[in-house]
Structures are given as C-alpha cells and as structure tokens.
C-alpha positions in Angstrom: -14.0 -0.8 -13.1 -14.1 -2.1 -9.9 -11.4 -4.9 -10.8 -9.1 -1.6 -11.8 -9.6 0.0 -9.3 -8.3 -3.0 -6.9 -5.2 -3.1 -8.9 -4.2 0.5 -7.8 -5.1 0.2 -4.7 -2.5 -2.8 -4.6 -0.3 -0.7 -6.6 -0.6 1.9 -3.9 -0.1 0.0 -1.1 3.3 -1.9 -2.0 4.0 1.8 -2.8 3.7 3.0 0.6 5.4 -0.3 1.7 8.4 1.3 0.2 7.8 4.3 0.7 7.7 4.4 4.6 8.5 1.2 6.5 11.6 0.9 7.8 12.0 -3.0 8.0 13.7 -4.5 4.7 10.9 -7.5 5.2 8.4 -5.3 4.8 9.7 -3.3 2.3 10.3 -6.6 0.0 6.6 -7.5 0.9 5.9 -3.9 -1.1 7.8 -5.1 -4.0 6.4 -7.8 -4.5 2.2 -6.1 -4.0 3.8 -3.8 -7.0 4.5 -6.7 -8.9 1.1 -8.7 -8.2 -0.7 -5.5 -8.9 1.0 -4.8 -12.3 0.4 -9.2 -13.5 -3.6 -8.9 -12.5 -3.6 -5.5 -15.0 -2.0 -6.8 -17.7 -4.4 -10.2 -17.2 -7.1 -7.7 -16.9 -6.3 -6.3 -19.9 -6.3 -9.3 -22.0 -9.1 -11.1 -20.3 -12.3 -10.3 -22.6 -15.6 -11.8 -21.7 -18.0 -14.2 -23.3 -14.6 -15.0 -26.3 -12.8 -18.4 -26.4 -9.8 -19.5 -25.1 -7.1 -19.0 -28.3 -6.7 -23.0 -29.2 -7.8 -24.1 -32.6 -9.4 -27.0 -32.9 -11.5 -26.2 -36.4 -10.4 -24.7 -39.2 -14.1 -23.0 -39.7 -14.1 -21.9 -36.1 -15.6 -18.1 -35.6 -12.5 -16.2 -34.2 -13.3 -15.0 -31.2 -10.4 -15.5 -29.0 -9.3 -14.0 -26.2 -5.4 -12.5 -26.8 -3.2 -15.0 -25.8 0.0 -12.3 -25.8 -1.0 -10.3 -22.1 -1.8 -13.8 -21.0 2.1 -15.0 -22.2 3.5 -11.8 -20.8 2.1 -12.4 -17.0 3.5 -16.2 -16.3 6.8 -14.3 -17.5 6.5 -11.7 -15.7 5.0 -14.2 -13.0 9.0 -16.2 -13.3 11.0 -13.0 -13.2 9.1 -11.8 -10.1 10.1 -15.0 -8.3 13.8 -14.8 -9.3 13.5 -11.3 -8.1 12.1 -11.7 -5.0 14.6 -14.5 -3.9 17.1 -12.2 -4.8 16.0 -9.5 -2.7 15.8 -11.9 0.7 18.5 -12.8 -0.2 20.1 -9.6 0.1 18.2 -9.1 3.5 19.5 -12.0 5.0 23.0 -11.4 4.5 22.8 -8.0 5.5 20.5 -9.2 8.7 23.6 -11.5 8.9 26.3 -8.6 9.1 24.2 -6.1 11.1 21.8 -8.0 13.4 19.0 -5.8 12.4 16.0 -5.6 9.2 16.0 -1.6 10.3 17.4 0.6 7.6 18.0 3.4 10.2 20.0 0.8 12.9 22.1 -0.3 9.7 22.8 3.1 8.2 24.3 3.9 12.2 25.7 0.7 11.8 27.5 2.0 9.0 30.1 4.3 9.8 
C-alpha cells in the first residue's frame, strides 16, 4: 500500500511543479514526474507476488503467470514519454533562443 502512496506523492510533486513554477525547465521536469508516476502505477498494477514471468517453457506448467499487458503498456509509455519530453525541451530551447529567458512572466511581458 505504501508503494501506491508513493505513486500519488510523485504525481502530486509533478502537478505542483507544473502549477506553481515559472521556470519552463522546471515545468518540463514536472511533466516527467507525472509520467514516471503513471508508469510506476501501471507496473505495480501488473505485479503479483509469487507469480512467474509469462514465458511458457512446458505445456503442462501450472498457470500462475503475471499479466504481461501492463508491462507492455509501460514499455510503450516510456518510449512515448521520451519523445514528448524531447519535444517539450526542444520547444523550451527555441523559446529561450528567442526571448533569452526561461521565466514565463518575463516571456509574457516581452510578448507585446
């Protein structure tokens, strides 16, 4: 139960960073924390104590396997999260090259 609580805490830390921080890099890190929390939650949902990996070596084996679908979803989500994080960082770098700051308040002042 404490592990699920750690997922919630990690999610809330990421949400706090997105809502309250003014630095664009810190906001991107907040999004990464939320992605990590969701991936950890999916991996924990698929985990079962005492179960085997879903690899069948013999036909007459007992069927005490872990569900592989959450694990596959997490692996796919990790790749997607890497792509979205790279995209967000590239947009942040383009904003920095144009405005020479990472601060959202400064960017809004310089807009007009």
